[in-house]
C-alpha positions, 0 to 999 in steps of 0.5 A: 547492451543487447538489441532488445534492451536498446529497443525497451529502453527507447520505448521506456523513454518514449513513455517516461517523456509522455510521448506515449501516454497511458492506454496509447497502444504500441505498434504491432510487433511486425511494425516494431520489427520493421522500425528497428530492423530486428526479428520479431523475436527481438521485439518480443523480448523488448516487449517482455522487458517493459512488461516486467517493468510494469510499463506496459500491459497486454490484452487477450487480443494480444495488443500492448498498451501503455500502463497507467503509472502509479501515483505517489501517496504519503502516509504520516506515521506520526500522530496528528496533534489535533486529532490524535490520530496517525497512519490511516486505518479502516473507514477514516482512511479513505477520507484523507486518501481522496484528498491525495488523488484525482477523481479519475484515479478512483480510490477505494478500500476493499470489503473488510474481511474478518476472521479468527485465526491462531496467532503465529509466533511473532504476532503472539509475542508482540500481543503478549500471548501464547503462540497459537492463541486465538486472535481476530484479524481484520484485513482491507486492501487499498486500491486505486484504479482497481489495482491494490496498492497496499494491504492492512491487517490489524490483529487483536487478541481474543481477550478483547471480545471476552471483555465485551468488544464483540463488534471487532469480530464483525466485517463491519467499518467503524466510523471512529475507528476500532481504537475509538471503539475499544476505548468506548466499549472496554475502556482500553485507550491506546496511548502509544505505539511502536512502529517498525518499518521493513523494506523487503523483496516481494513474494510470490503472492505479493507480486501477483496481488500488487501486479509487480514487475516480475524482474524483482526490481520493486519490492515491498514496504512493511510497517508493524505497529503495536499499540499499548494501553495506559497499563503497557498492555498490547492491544493490537498488531497492524501490519501494513504492506505497501508496494514500495514504488508508490508510497513515501512514509513520514514521521514528524517528532515534536513541533513541526512547523506547518510549512514543513509538512510539505516534505521536500524529499517528496519528488515535486512532480508526484507531491501530493497536498500535505495531509496528516492522515487519521488512524483508527 
């Protein structure tokens, strides 16, 4: 093992064990060079390794501090039998997230962005429309400590606007969610959905957006949800991209005893209170 890797491993152990806590400033390059009896170039390589792993941050003044580590959050993909909702989207989402994080972690959703786009082939196919047909895209980011943790984009066919659901084209959160709005305005009731979950490497834009380690060791989770009406008509495709090191996806099927909703496969030290999340 190279010397810089040994130094990075020692500093990582100090961070993981709590000897160095978030916000603590590491010793200077010259101090670390003297402590480990190595060149400053070796120290720089060790610090770069920690930076790539997302364990430290550097400021404009070149000081290196321990980064705030990601808390784990749980998204329940299946429907809550009480509310009939699942997954978490738009305005109802933030209310549930608050129960999973401490006040200091400052959970919030970004400003809602709405665009009219031409559908790419896969989205068009899922919506049962021709490629490059116009669609409405509603995009929001989940942010914790002012850092993006997930991005959700819901795509709706333009025919919904023609049917009278004009507000989905406006950048406003809906208190009861878009699905309830569609039910109330145009009578389209989402009675079922299909979820597809993919884990993949993050692309360059996602590495920058999520602040992922540049060595590629943290990928992304991506869920594709296609919602259907009682007449088997697809009315939306929701694509959610999560940074994979901070999310757990849970799917409950049938009558799951309430006590088992505290999933034993979520690590104890990061386990939030069991919560069924609403879906728009």
